Structure formats: C-alpha cells, structure tokens
N, C-alpha and C positions, 0 to 999 in steps of 0.2 A: 204240166209238174209243179208244186207245190217246193217254195223254197226251202224249209222249213226239212231241218236236221229228222224228225220224229217219220214224216210223212216219205222223205226218200228211204229212212230205215228200214218203213213197209215193204216202200217199193223193193229194195235188193232182199230183202229174204221172201218177199212174196214171189220177188224170179227167180235165183238161186233155187226155193220149192219146187221148183217144173224140171229145171231136170232130172233127167232118167238115173236110180241110183247104180240101174243097171250096166250101164249107159260107161258110167264116174270109174264102178268096180273092172268095167273090162279096160278102163286108158289112164288106171291113179299111176302108173310107172312113165308112164309118157305123158302124163300131168306134170308131175316132178321134176320131170326130164325139162320141160315144156319151163318149166318156175328155174333155173338152173340156171339154164339160157337168158333169159329172162333179163336177174340177177344180173350177170355177168356180163351183157350189153347194159345194163343202165347206170355199171362206171364204170364201162370207157368213154374216152369226151367223148371223140369222133365214133356214136354209136352206127353199128354195123349191121343188117339189115340179111336173113338168107334167105326170103323169101319177093320180101315185097321191095320196088322200089321207091326210094327214094320220093316220091312225087305220093303216090301209090299207101307211103305208111303215114302223111302228112295228111292222108284224107282220113283213112283209117282214122290217128287219133283225134280226128275232128270230129265223127259220124260216134266213137267213146265216149266226146268228152258231152257228146248232145244226151245220151242213153246217161251218165253218171255225171251229172254236172257238179261245174265245185264252184255253188250258190251256197256260200257263208261258210262251207267248209269245203279240203281235198274231194277232187273226184277223179277221173279218168286218167287224166293227164298226171297229176302226178301221183297214184298209184304209176305210172307207166305199165299199163294193157300194153299198150303196140306193140311190147318186146314178148310179151306171155305173147301176144296173139303170131305175129307170124314167126314162134317157136314153132304154136299151134303145128300151120301148116305144112313146115318141112318134118314135123313128127308125127302125132297118134293121130292129126288130123287132114292129113296129106291127102286127102277122097275131098275134100273140103275147095280146097287151091279154085280149080275154076270157078265156084260160085263165087271166091272172090276177085275173082281178075276181071267174070264177067258180069257182076255186084260191083267190080269199081265202074269196071265201062262206063256201062249204063249212069250209071250217080253223077259220071261229068258231062254224058247227054240231058240229063233231068235237070243238069247245073244248066244249059244255052236253050235248051225250050220252055224253062221255064221264070228264065233271069236273063233280058238282054245285055250283053257286054261281057256275063259272064264267063269261065269256061269249068271253071273251080269251086272245088270243095267246101274248102280251105279259108276262098274271097270271099266266100255268102258271111253277112252278118248274123248273130244267133237266128230270131225269130227268119231270116230267110233259114236256113239252117232245118230249124226245126216245122218247116213248112213244108221243104224239098221229103226228107229222112216222114212225113206222114204218109206222102205219097205211095211210100215205097214201103211202110212197115206190117206186109202185106207180103214178103218175096222175102225167096230160102234167105238169101245175101243176112237180110237186115236181122232176121233173124237170129239163126250166124254167130254177127257181127254183136248182137244182143246179149247169149251165151256166150262165148268166149268176151266180152266185154268184162260181163259178172266176174267168172270164173277169175283172172286176171286184178279182177279190182279184193280180190276175197281168198285168196292166198295166200299160200302163207310166206312171208318178208326174206323168211331166209335161201324161199327158193325161186326168188326172184317174184311178178306182181307185188304188189298189196304197197308202195313203196311208207319205210316206215311208218307201218296200221294203219295205215290212213281208211281202207276195208274195217277192216278191224274197232277202230273207233263209229266209225261210221252207224254199226249194226249193234255198237253199246258191249259187244266181248272184251273181255278180258283174258290175256294173250299170258297163266299163272300153271308151271308144273306143277303145283300140289292146290287144292282147295282145303281150311280151314274148315274140318265139323259143325256143327251138323249143316247137314247140307239143305236136312229138310222135316219137314215133322217129327220123321220116322226114326231119325237121328235123336233130335230128343228121347222120346221116348223110349229106343233103347239103353237109356241113359237112368232114367230112374230108379229111384231106390239105388244108386251105387254109391256107395264113400264118399 
C-alpha cells in the first residue's frame, strides 16, 4: 500500500463500492445500533466487549490497523473500528461469529507456523503482519474483517466508529447540513436572466 492520502482515499472508496447496496439496506437499522454501541464503548475508560475477549479484540484491532493503517493520517485504530466490529457480531452480523472465532484461531496458528517464537499476531512487526495477512487474504474471515473495518471507518461519528471524523477526512467528505448553490452547471444555468 502507498503511504499517500490520495491512494488511501482511492482504496477506501473503491472498497466501499464493493459493499452490496441491498445488504446495507437490509441491515441499516442494526448497523446504526452497532455504531451507537461503538460510540458508547469508546467513551468508556475501560472498554468492554460484547463478543470479543480482550485478546481477540487486540488481534482484530491489529488486523484492522493493517487494512487501514495510520501512515501519516489516522487509520482504523484511531477510528476505533474494533468497537463497531464487536457490536456488529452481537447484532446484525451474528451469523459471522463463527467466521471470526475460527478465523482468529487460524490467525494465531498461522503466527506460530510462520514466525518461530511468536504466538500472537499483535507481537509481530508491521512487515510480518502484512506478510501473514497476504497468506489469508482470500479467506472468508479476512473478507469480513475488511468489510467491517471499512464500515466502522466510514460510519457516522455520532453513532460510533469514524471517531473525530477521521474516515471522512481521509476521503475528503465534508459533513454539512446544507450546501450553498450552485451545486453544478445546471444551477448556474437556471439563474441566468434572473434579476
């Protein structure tokens, strides 16, 4: 991955367009509830998790941080997407619990297999983590953690995830209630000839 903001913006936008609009529409109320839970959890000094153990949450946060890294600008860690993912797994994406449980166990096994003397993903350096993730990127686990990371990164901050609007900043989105016209060519044309 390139360290540039432009390439990150393209990656995040490109990844988000892969989400099914129908799936999002069907799960939208539960997604909003997950975001609200994430916001509440992020406010607590000692964050608690509804699905993840503390060790699992550390691994998920480390994987998410490699999917959207903090290279010169805030990434998944700063957006606190782990809380969004945790809530997703006890609400609208309960059916993905087994995928995460098995995927995290396989991730830890892969650590021991590839890197002698290590047993936890979080103990690997960034290059080692990227190398390991490249070996599992075609798995269902990696696909879902990627989808959930992007969702949490771009979520409305008032519902959790995207803390301090770091995701919106990364893609150049301005959060405004209203926009001053003209929005485009048609607005300017409609005003021609008016006093």
